[in-house]
C-alpha positions, 0 to 999 in steps of 0.5 A: 326640143330639137328637130333634125331631119338628115337624109342621103341624096346619093343613095349610098347612105349618110357618112359617119361624119354627118351622123356624128355632127347631127348627134352633136347638134341634137345635144347643143341646146342642153349639153351644159345642163345635163347631169344624167342621161338614159339611152334606150337603143334596141338590142342585137335583134336590130343588128342592122339598125345603125343604132349600135353605132349611134349609141356608141357615138352618143356615149362618146359625146356625153361620157365626159359631161354627165353620167350615161346609162344605157337600157336596151329596149328588150321588150320580151327578148332575152337580156344581151350577153357581154359578147352581144354588147361588144358586138353591137355597141363596141368594147369601149362602152363599159358594161357597168353602163348597161341596165336590163329591162325586165318586162315582168317586174321593172314596170309601173302603171302610168295610165290606161287606154280606154276600151271604147277607144280600142273599139273605135280604132279596131272597128269593134273587133276589140274593146278591152282597155289596155293598162299602160306600164313602162319601165320605172326608170323612165319616170326617174326625175334624175334623168335630164334627157332620155334618148330613144334610138331605133329603126323605122322599118315595116313591122308585123304588129304595129305596121312600121316599127319604132318611135313610141313603140320603143317606149311602150313595148320595148320598155313596156309591161305585160298588159300593153305588150300582150294586148297590142300584139293581140289587137294587131293579130285580130285586126290582120297583119296584112292590113297593117304591115308597111303602113303607118296609121294602124290600130296598134300605132294609134294605141301608141300615139294615144300613150305618147300624147297622154303619158309621156308629157313629163318625160324628157324624151327625144327620139332618134330614128333611122332608116337603113338598108344592108348589103352583105355586112354593110349597113347604110343609114339613109335617113336620121330623124331626131326630135319628139314631133310625130311628123319626124316619124312620118318622114321616116315612114315615107323613106322606109316605104321607099327603101324597105318595101319591095313589090313583086309582080308575080307571087313567089313559088319558093322562098329561102330565107337565111337567119344570121345566127348572132341575131336570130336564136328563136322562132319568136324572132326568126319568124320575121321570115314568115311575116315579111314574105307572106304577102308575096308567097303564092298559094301552094308555095314554099318557105324554107328558113335556114336558121343555124342559130335557132335553139328555142321557140320563145324568148323566155321560158313561159313563152317557149312553153306555150309555143311548144304546147299549142304550136303554130296552128293557124288563125282560126284554131288559135283563136279557138284555143285562146277562148278555151285556155287561161294560159293563152288569155294571160299571155296574149302576145304568145297567141298573137305570135302563133297566129302571125307565125302560121300560113293558115295552110296557104303555103308550107313552112320548113325550118332548118334549125341549128339546135332543134330536133325534127320532133320539136319542130314538127310538134309546133306544126312546121316541116323540118329539114336538116340544116346541113342538107339545107345549106348544101342545097341552098348555100348562102355563100353562093346565093344573091338576094332576089331570084336565083336559078339552082343547078337543077334548074329550080328557081328560088327567091333568096332573102339574106335578112328578113328583118330589113324589108317587106315583100308584097304582091302588088295585088295584096298591098 
């Protein structure tokens, strides 16, 4: 299997020519024997991953050689619309090439992670076994090559996103999605975010070692930054070896992790309306800033596209029912309510999305009412009022002093980084 590692030396990101050459090189060993290829990119919620362009380049390189199918690694997210496909992958990639992954119905069991192993890696906090289900197409022997494309970046559940997570969560089934999220929540996201060898990552490593040996799988990992509308790919790592992921982790820690010397008093986060349509996704604003916000601080989330809480109907219902009630309360509710026990990823999400009353969280959504927001235990601010006071067009990433003299810290896209007080990381 190919092993490629390409990084930018000038800090400005790789040129498109260098990226295309690396992708072309990754196919050289088997191009002539390929008849059918499956591409597994992220969806539009990873708009700044560079994966849309890479998917389009692979399609262009392969379309005259073999059949190319594209199955976005949705996990529990909503299927992509035609407009989103055009925006992310480009209009030249035909819609009929796309397959929708359904995490509830399209999966088959390939094995189980033993409870004893879960107990060992979690320090005894969790001991339930995890059934491992993945999309049935990954086991389709007619695919000569399956290319998993995605971004390595700090993540609240696994520590550093992508690599085998793209397969076992992005293309996974209910049990591994639910239990991996709950494992991370119980272990503690502050001990996980921005790090490689978390208990959740060890679960995915176990799955990678035991359940993918017969799958012709190649990973294409990016490390990116974004400024305004420009995405720079600083590293491209292609192959199947875990050491490639480790290289990407190291680079992402350099590019995407920002230490702060004093806790933030007020943070304002903007959520791009094309990328963030739910608090399930938008709460990256909470996850990625929580280690930098001081006790008694404030988080204000400008969310013009947010119209719901969960990414599917059942998850949305449960979030509305229980709300972001804090870690201890959610664990209590989890013990008492079967619907939460059957949807552990929701329970984990409710824990992740609460500040445990350490700082306030205020949402200014485009499509949710005050009553809806306050019923899930967030503060509400009308969007027009919030945009007038915190105008994204006038703010720059980092510290800003407003006209009234107030200092805020502004983040234009929380998905691309992790902000942490040096004393907490």
